[in-house]
N, C-alpha and C positions, 0 to 999 in steps of 0.2 A: 759373850757373847758369840762365845760357837755353843756354846750350851742354851741361849735361846731361840739359835738356828735349829739345833736339834732341837728343841719342843716344839718348833714351827713345824718340821716334813716329822715329825708325829703326829702331829696333829691334822697336818692336813690329809694320812695314810688313814686315818678312821673315814676320809669324807667320804665316800665312793663316790662317784655318776656315774647315772643308770640312762641306756637308752630306752630302751623297750619298758615300761613299767604300766607294765601291764596288771592288774587286779587279779587276785591266788583264790579269789574266794566268786563267787557268780549265784542270783536268783533265780528261776524258770520254772514253769507248775509240773507239777510233781508228776511222776513216774514217767519224764520221758526221756527214752534207753540212750540222747546225747542230747550234747547244750553248745550252740558257736558259741567259739569267745571269740570277743575283739584280738584285732593286734595292732601293733603300729607301722608295723614293715621290717622294720630298726634289729629283729634278732640279730644277723649277725655283722650290725656298726659297731665301729671299734675310737673311739676314741682315746690320744697322745695326752694330755697337759705338762708343761717342762714349768717348775714356781723356777722362781729368785728371787733373792734381796739381796743385796748392798753392803758389802762390809759396818755400809756406817748404819749398819741397822733398818734397810729401808727397803720393802718390798716392792718388786718389779710384777706390771703388769703381770697376767699366762700366756704363753701363748699355748694353742686348741689348738691340735690336726683332724677333723677327720678322713681319717682312715674308708 
């Protein structure tokens, strides 16, 4: 039972949550000196997520807090 909970926690840690999904590449005219990149405006946004499960192996709904 504890092994199942631990494997779930390890699995969830591998799933990052990104607030600002801007592409790392862009396409623009050849020879331009600068290129403006679009942004979502959430560069400093933070999110906290609390995951929980009951002893009988039931997963509870995640609690999400936006800071």
